[in-house]
C-alpha positions as CSV (number, residue, x, y, z in Angstrom):
1,M,-23.1,-24.9,11.4
2,P,-21.1,-21.6,11.3
3,L,-18.8,-21.3,8.3
4,K,-15.1,-22.1,8.7
5,L,-12.7,-19.8,6.8
6,T,-9.1,-20.2,5.7
7,V,-6.7,-17.5,4.5
8,I,-3.9,-18.5,2.2
9,G,-1.0,-16.1,2.2
10,L,-0.3,-14.3,5.4
11,G,1.4,-11.1,4.3
12,Y,0.0,-7.7,4.8
13,L,-3.4,-8.5,3.2
14,G,-3.7,-12.0,4.5
15,A,-2.7,-11.5,8.1
16,T,-5.1,-8.5,8.4
17,H,-8.0,-10.5,6.7
18,A,-7.4,-13.5,8.9
19,A,-7.5,-11.5,12.1
20,A,-10.5,-9.5,11.0
21,M,-12.5,-12.6,10.1
22,A,-11.8,-14.0,13.6
23,E,-13.0,-10.7,15.0
24,L,-16.3,-11.1,13.0
25,G,-16.8,-14.4,14.8
26,F,-15.5,-17.1,12.4
27,D,-13.0,-19.9,13.1
28,V,-10.1,-19.2,10.8
29,L,-7.1,-21.2,9.7
30,G,-4.2,-19.4,8.1
31,L,-1.5,-20.9,5.8
32,D,1.7,-19.5,4.5
33,I,4.7,-21.3,3.0
34,D,7.0,-19.1,5.1
35,Q,7.2,-20.9,8.5
36,T,9.0,-17.9,10.1
37,K,5.9,-15.8,9.3
38,T,3.4,-18.3,10.7
39,D,5.5,-18.8,13.8
40,L,5.6,-15.1,14.4
41,L,1.9,-14.6,13.9
42,A,1.2,-17.5,16.3
43,T,2.7,-15.4,19.0
44,G,0.4,-12.5,18.2
45,R,3.2,-10.5,16.5
46,T,3.4,-9.4,12.9
47,P,6.3,-9.1,10.4
48,M,5.0,-5.7,9.4
49,F,3.8,-2.5,11.2
50,E,0.0,-1.9,10.9
51,P,-1.8,0.0,13.6
52,G,-4.2,-2.2,15.6
53,L,-3.3,-5.5,14.0
54,E,-1.3,-7.0,16.8
55,D,-4.0,-6.1,19.3
56,L,-6.5,-7.9,17.0
57,L,-4.3,-10.9,16.8
58,A,-3.8,-11.0,20.5
59,R,-7.6,-11.2,20.9
60,H,-8.0,-14.2,18.7
61,V,-4.8,-16.3,18.1
62,A,-5.1,-19.7,19.8
63,G,-2.7,-20.2,22.7
64,I,-2.5,-16.6,23.8
65,E,-4.0,-16.1,27.2
66,G,-7.4,-14.5,27.1
67,S,-7.9,-14.9,23.4
68,S,-10.9,-16.4,21.7
69,G,-8.8,-19.1,20.1
70,R,-10.6,-18.6,16.8
71,L,-7.4,-18.1,14.8
72,R,-4.8,-20.8,14.1
73,F,-2.0,-21.3,11.6
74,T,-0.7,-24.3,9.7
75,A,1.6,-25.3,6.9
76,S,-0.6,-28.2,5.7
77,W,-2.6,-27.8,2.5
78,E,-4.6,-30.9,3.4
79,E,-5.5,-29.5,6.8
80,V,-6.6,-26.2,5.2
81,A,-8.8,-28.1,2.6
82,E,-10.4,-30.3,5.2
83,F,-11.1,-27.3,7.6
84,G,-12.4,-24.6,5.3
85,D,-15.8,-23.9,3.8
86,V,-14.5,-20.7,2.2
87,H,-10.8,-20.3,1.3
88,F,-9.5,-16.7,0.8
89,V,-6.4,-16.5,-1.5
90,C,-4.4,-13.4,-0.4
91,V,-1.0,-14.0,-2.0
92,N,1.1,-11.3,-3.6
93,T,0.9,-10.3,-7.3
94,P,4.1,-8.3,-7.9
95,Q,5.2,-6.7,-11.1
96,K,7.2,-9.0,-13.4
97,H,10.9,-8.3,-13.4
98,G,11.8,-6.1,-16.4
99,E,8.1,-5.9,-17.5
100,Y,5.0,-3.9,-16.7
101,A,2.8,-7.1,-16.5
102,C,1.6,-8.7,-13.3
103,D,3.4,-11.8,-12.0
104,M,0.6,-14.4,-11.4
105,S,2.9,-17.2,-10.3
106,Y,2.0,-16.9,-6.6
107,V,-1.7,-17.0,-7.2
108,D,-1.4,-19.9,-9.7
109,S,0.8,-21.8,-7.3
110,A,-1.7,-21.3,-4.4
111,V,-4.6,-22.5,-6.4
112,S,-2.7,-25.5,-7.8
113,M,-1.5,-26.5,-4.3
114,L,-5.0,-26.2,-2.8
115,A,-7.1,-27.7,-5.5
116,P,-6.0,-31.4,-5.3
117,H,-7.2,-31.5,-1.7
118,L,-10.7,-30.1,-2.3
119,R,-12.9,-33.2,-2.0
120,R,-16.2,-31.5,-1.0
121,P,-18.3,-28.5,-2.0
122,T,-16.3,-25.4,-1.2
123,L,-15.8,-21.8,-2.2
124,V,-12.4,-20.3,-3.2
125,V,-12.3,-16.5,-3.0
126,G,-9.5,-14.5,-4.7
127,K,-8.6,-11.2,-3.0
128,S,-5.4,-10.5,-4.8
129,T,-5.2,-7.7,-7.4
130,V,-5.0,-9.6,-10.7
131,P,-5.3,-8.8,-14.5
132,V,-8.8,-9.0,-15.8
133,G,-9.5,-12.5,-17.1
134,S,-7.6,-14.2,-14.4
135,A,-10.7,-15.4,-12.4
136,A,-12.2,-17.3,-15.3
137,R,-8.9,-19.0,-16.0
138,L,-8.5,-19.9,-12.3
139,A,-12.1,-21.2,-12.1
140,S,-11.3,-23.6,-14.9
141,M,-8.1,-24.7,-13.1
142,L,-10.0,-25.4,-9.9
143,R,-12.6,-27.5,-11.8
144,E,-9.9,-29.5,-13.5
145,L,-7.6,-30.1,-10.5
146,A,-10.1,-30.5,-7.6
147,P,-11.5,-34.0,-6.9
148,A,-14.9,-32.3,-6.1
149,G,-14.9,-30.8,-9.7
150,D,-17.8,-28.5,-10.3
151,E,-18.7,-28.5,-6.6
152,V,-15.7,-26.2,-6.1
153,Q,-16.7,-22.6,-7.0
154,L,-14.6,-19.5,-7.4
155,A,-15.5,-15.9,-6.5
156,W,-13.4,-12.7,-6.8
157,N,-13.6,-10.3,-3.8
158,P,-11.0,-7.5,-4.3
159,E,-9.4,-5.8,-1.3
160,F,-9.4,-2.0,-0.9
161,L,-7.1,-1.7,2.1
162,R,-5.2,1.5,2.9
163,E,-1.9,0.9,4.8
164,G,-2.3,2.5,8.2
165,F,-6.0,1.9,8.2
166,A,-6.2,-1.8,7.1
167,V,-7.9,-3.1,10.2
168,D,-10.8,-0.6,10.1
169,D,-11.0,-1.0,6.3
170,T,-11.5,-4.7,6.7
171,L,-14.0,-4.6,9.6
172,H,-15.9,-1.5,8.3
173,P,-15.3,-1.4,4.5
174,D,-16.7,1.4,2.4
175,R,-17.9,-1.2,-0.1
176,I,-17.8,-5.0,-0.6
177,V,-17.4,-6.1,-4.2
178,V,-17.9,-9.8,-5.2
179,G,-17.5,-11.3,-8.6
180,V,-19.5,-14.5,-8.9
181,D,-21.0,-16.8,-11.5
182,D,-23.4,-18.6,-9.1
183,E,-26.0,-17.6,-6.5
184,R,-24.6,-20.1,-4.0
185,A,-21.2,-18.2,-4.0
186,E,-23.0,-14.9,-3.5
187,A,-25.0,-16.4,-0.6
188,L,-21.8,-17.7,1.1
189,L,-20.1,-14.3,0.8
190,R,-23.2,-12.5,2.1
191,E,-22.9,-14.8,5.2
192,V,-19.2,-14.0,5.6
193,Y,-19.8,-10.2,5.4
194,A,-23.2,-10.2,7.2
195,K,-22.0,-7.9,10.0
196,P,-20.5,-5.0,7.9
197,V,-23.5,-5.3,5.5
198,S,-25.9,-4.9,8.4
199,E,-24.0,-1.8,9.4
200,G,-24.7,-0.3,6.0
201,T,-21.7,-1.3,3.9
202,P,-22.8,-1.6,0.2
203,F,-22.6,-5.1,-1.2
204,V,-21.9,-4.9,-5.0
205,V,-22.5,-8.1,-7.0
206,A,-20.7,-8.3,-10.3
207,D,-19.3,-10.7,-12.9
208,Y,-15.7,-11.8,-12.8
209,P,-14.2,-9.2,-15.2
210,T,-16.0,-6.3,-13.5
211,A,-14.9,-7.4,-10.0
212,E,-11.3,-7.7,-11.2
213,L,-11.4,-4.3,-12.9
214,V,-12.9,-2.5,-9.9
215,K,-9.6,-2.5,-7.9
216,T,-7.3,-1.6,-10.9
217,A,-9.7,1.1,-12.0
218,A,-9.9,2.6,-8.5
219,N,-6.1,2.6,-8.2
220,A,-5.7,4.1,-11.7
221,F,-8.2,6.9,-10.8
222,L,-6.4,7.7,-7.5
223,A,-3.0,7.7,-9.3
224,T,-4.4,10.0,-11.9
225,K,-5.7,12.4,-9.3
226,I,-2.3,12.5,-7.6
227,S,-0.4,13.1,-10.8
228,F,-2.9,15.7,-11.9
229,I,-2.2,17.9,-8.9
230,N,1.5,17.3,-9.3
231,A,1.3,18.4,-12.9
232,M,-0.4,21.5,-11.6
233,A,2.5,21.9,-9.2
234,E,4.8,22.0,-12.2
235,V,2.7,24.8,-13.8
236,C,2.7,26.7,-10.5
237,E,6.5,26.5,-10.4
238,A,6.7,28.0,-13.8
239,A,4.0,30.6,-13.2
240,G,4.8,31.6,-9.6
241,G,1.5,30.2,-8.3
242,D,0.8,28.3,-5.1
243,V,-0.4,24.7,-5.7
244,A,-1.7,24.3,-2.1
245,T,-4.1,27.2,-2.5
246,L,-5.0,25.9,-6.0
247,A,-5.8,22.5,-4.6
248,E,-7.9,23.9,-1.8
249,A,-9.9,26.0,-4.2
250,I,-10.7,23.2,-6.7
251,G,-11.2,20.7,-3.8
252,H,-14.3,22.7,-2.6
253,D,-16.0,21.5,-5.8
254,D,-17.8,18.4,-4.7
255,R,-17.4,16.9,-8.1
256,I,-13.6,16.9,-7.5
257,G,-13.2,16.6,-3.7
258,R,-10.2,17.5,-1.6
259,K,-8.7,14.0,-1.0
260,F,-5.5,13.1,-3.0
261,L,-4.9,16.7,-4.0
262,R,-1.8,17.3,-2.0
263,A,1.1,18.0,-4.3
264,G,4.5,16.5,-3.4
265,I,7.0,13.9,-4.4
266,G,4.3,11.5,-5.7
267,F,3.0,8.1,-4.9
268,G,4.9,4.8,-4.3
269,G,4.3,1.6,-2.3
270,G,3.4,-1.9,-3.4
271,C,0.1,-1.1,-5.1
272,L,-0.4,2.0,-7.1
273,P,2.8,2.0,-9.2
274,K,2.7,-1.7,-10.1
275,D,-1.1,-1.8,-10.5
276,I,-1.3,1.0,-13.1
277,R,1.5,-0.6,-15.0
278,A,-0.1,-4.0,-15.0
279,F,-3.4,-2.4,-16.0
280,M,-1.6,-0.9,-19.1
281,A,0.0,-4.2,-19.9
282,R,-3.3,-6.1,-19.7
283,A,-5.1,-3.5,-21.8
284,G,-2.5,-4.0,-24.5
285,E,-3.0,-7.8,-24.4
286,L,-6.7,-7.2,-24.9
287,G,-6.2,-4.8,-27.8
288,A,-7.4,-1.8,-25.8
289,D,-4.1,-0.2,-25.1
290,Q,-5.1,3.2,-26.5
291,A,-7.8,3.4,-23.8
292,L,-5.0,3.7,-21.1
293,T,-2.3,5.6,-22.8
294,F,-3.0,8.5,-20.4
295,L,-1.6,6.3,-17.6
296,R,1.8,6.4,-19.1
297,E,1.8,10.2,-18.5
298,V,0.4,9.6,-15.0
299,D,3.4,7.3,-14.3
300,S,5.8,9.8,-15.9
301,V,4.6,12.8,-13.9
302,N,4.9,10.7,-10.7
303,M,8.5,9.7,-11.4
304,R,9.4,13.2,-12.4
305,R,8.5,14.5,-9.0
306,R,11.3,12.6,-7.4
307,T,13.9,14.1,-9.7
308,H,12.5,17.5,-9.2
309,M,13.0,17.2,-5.4
310,V,16.6,16.3,-6.0
311,E,16.9,19.4,-8.2
312,L,15.4,21.6,-5.6
313,A,17.8,20.3,-3.0
314,R,20.8,20.8,-5.3
315,E,19.6,24.4,-5.9
316,A,19.3,25.1,-2.2
317,L,22.9,23.9,-1.7
318,G,24.3,26.2,-4.4
319,G,24.6,23.7,-7.2
320,G,26.0,20.4,-5.9
321,F,25.9,17.6,-3.3
322,L,29.6,16.6,-3.1
323,G,30.7,16.7,0.5
324,R,27.4,18.1,1.7
325,R,25.3,16.6,4.4
326,I,21.6,16.0,3.8
327,A,19.0,14.9,6.4
328,V,16.0,13.0,5.0
329,L,12.9,12.9,7.2
330,G,11.0,9.8,6.1
331,A,11.7,6.5,4.5
332,T,8.3,4.8,4.1
333,F,6.1,5.5,1.1
334,K,3.4,6.8,3.4
335,P,3.0,7.5,7.2
336,D,1.6,4.9,9.7
337,S,3.4,2.1,7.9
338,D,6.8,0.5,7.7
339,D,6.5,-0.2,4.0
340,V,9.4,1.1,1.9
341,R,8.4,-0.6,-1.4
342,D,9.0,1.9,-4.2
343,S,9.3,4.6,-1.6
344,P,9.7,8.1,-3.2
345,A,11.6,9.2,-0.1
346,L,14.2,6.5,-0.4
347,N,14.5,7.0,-4.1
348,V,15.3,10.7,-3.6
349,A,17.8,9.8,-0.8
350,G,19.5,7.3,-3.1
351,Q,19.7,9.7,-6.0
352,I,21.4,12.3,-3.8
353,Q,23.8,9.8,-2.4
354,L,24.8,8.7,-5.9
355,Q,25.6,12.4,-6.6
356,G,28.0,12.6,-3.7
357,G,25.8,13.7,-0.9
358,Q,26.2,12.3,2.7
359,V,22.6,11.3,3.4
360,T,21.2,10.5,6.9
361,V,17.6,9.1,7.1
362,Y,15.2,9.0,10.0
363,D,11.8,7.4,10.0
364,P,9.6,6.4,13.0
365,K,8.9,2.9,11.8
366,G,10.7,2.2,8.5
367,I,14.4,2.2,9.4
368,D,14.9,-1.5,9.5
369,N,13.2,-2.1,6.1
370,A,15.0,0.9,4.6
371,R,18.4,-0.4,5.8
372,R,17.8,-3.7,4.2
373,L,16.9,-2.0,0.9
374,F,19.5,0.8,1.0
375,P,22.3,-0.4,3.3
376,T,24.8,2.3,2.2
377,L,22.6,5.2,3.4
378,G,23.2,6.6,6.9
379,Y,20.4,6.2,9.5
380,A,19.7,8.0,12.7
381,P,17.6,7.1,15.8
382,T,15.8,10.4,16.0
383,A,15.0,13.4,13.8
384,L,17.3,15.6,15.8
385,D,20.2,13.2,15.2
386,A,19.5,13.1,11.5
387,V,19.5,16.9,11.3
388,R,22.6,17.4,13.3
389,G,25.2,19.1,11.1
390,A,23.0,18.9,8.0
391,D,23.3,21.4,5.2
392,A,19.7,20.7,4.1
393,V,16.7,18.9,5.5
394,L,14.2,17.1,3.2
395,H,10.8,16.3,4.6
396,L,9.7,13.4,2.4
397,T,7.1,11.3,4.4
398,E,4.2,13.1,6.1
399,W,4.4,11.5,9.6
400,Q,2.6,13.4,12.3
401,E,5.8,13.4,14.3
402,F,7.4,15.6,11.7
403,R,4.6,18.1,11.7
404,E,5.1,18.4,15.5
405,L,8.9,19.0,15.3
406,D,10.3,22.1,16.9
407,P,12.0,24.1,14.1
408,A,13.9,26.2,16.7
409,A,15.4,23.1,18.3
410,L,16.4,21.6,15.0
411,A,17.9,25.0,14.0
412,E,20.3,24.8,16.9
413,V,21.9,21.6,15.6
414,A,21.6,22.0,11.8
415,G,24.7,23.0,9.8
416,Q,22.6,25.2,7.5
417,R,18.9,26.1,7.8
418,H,17.4,24.9,4.6
419,I,14.1,22.9,4.8
420,L,12.5,21.4,1.7
421,D,9.0,20.2,2.2
422,G,8.3,17.4,-0.2
423,R,4.8,16.7,1.2
424,N,3.5,20.3,1.6
425,T,2.4,19.6,5.2
426,L,4.7,21.8,7.2
427,D,3.8,25.4,8.1
428,P,6.1,27.8,6.3
429,A,5.6,30.7,8.7
430,V,6.6,28.5,11.7
431,W,9.8,27.3,10.1
432,R,10.8,30.8,8.8
433,K,10.2,32.3,12.2
434,A,12.9,29.8,13.5
435,G,15.3,31.1,10.9
436,W,14.9,28.4,8.2
437,T,14.7,28.9,4.4
438,Y,11.5,27.1,3.5
439,R,10.8,25.7,0.0
440,A,7.9,23.4,-1.1
441,M,7.1,21.8,-4.4
442,G,4.7,23.8,-6.5
443,R,4.9,26.8,-4.1
444,P,7.9,28.9,-5.1
445,T,6.6,31.9,-3.2
446,A,5.1,30.2,-0.1
């Protein structure tokens, strides 16, 4: 009999995973405690923007004309337990309020709600990003609470999704990591991921702690690489160098590589910032805090970039924001997403507003989420409307739409022609030709 899968938690990770597992040919039952979310997904729509995800849902959600019907949703823990051979736990692990540590309450709650209904051999698979040591604790919780006892196994299978590419990252991952303590768990996960493995995706088998560490280590490395090039941008500012040329030069070294070497206002989102902080907190609990002290400077460099962009904008306006109009292009923390969690763009916009600036924001997909988070900022329906009458324009999220803007058309409606490129993706020559004063981070002479 083919395996039946469940997905618990239908946020960004869970909704994508559920749809992708249906695409791989499995019958899937999704559960979320938020009825509004499951009702929306049942119509083939998503509460977040992710390219390709709604198309995938439409192909598989039961009740949609022409779909495979392999994907359904429920609010019943008992139904999930009876249905599934493999249960994927995809709930959120946010940063604790007022602390660096990870909040495990959602994961603990999901396991404690599911376990009492597990009356037959089954596999529970954690996909959430958790502090190392969590899997062993949760495995004990399952054995204690589940009627099937030792017949209920746990595996840890960290996710490596990039927002904007999540569907492809799930269907064609660059690696699959599984933390297991039993060959049967490994065999079940090999069956789940048989198709991507047959296409050449590496399948890495590890113990629980190593599997948990893979995701946090990967995110810590990427955050370090971003902050490194931003630290070099600070040096370039002081020395009169050009960080874009510097990045290109060192990126040709295949030991370094070119990815994540674009200097700018730094990283944000729901993963990198909270994951490196939780990693530091957990290392301290384990008595290995000195091993990760460098991450404090990584975090510090990252947060400094936001303040530096505010300073560059103030300098462009002659020393102050009071009564000045500022257009901000970008609200999301990255392009091809509507995610504004810990968005550097909105942080900069908020700082300028607090200092007296009249800020108007435009983003192709993130306006609604931004308005909920920063209701006092101004918002515009187009880039042209945002720029109209502005004394300075800040490019803070690298959407393709912004790279294709016509600087001459914007120049006709702008109050003053100051463009500050916080992502180093605009062409200085094109903007200067249209009469703009161009300034980028780490490129004082560009």
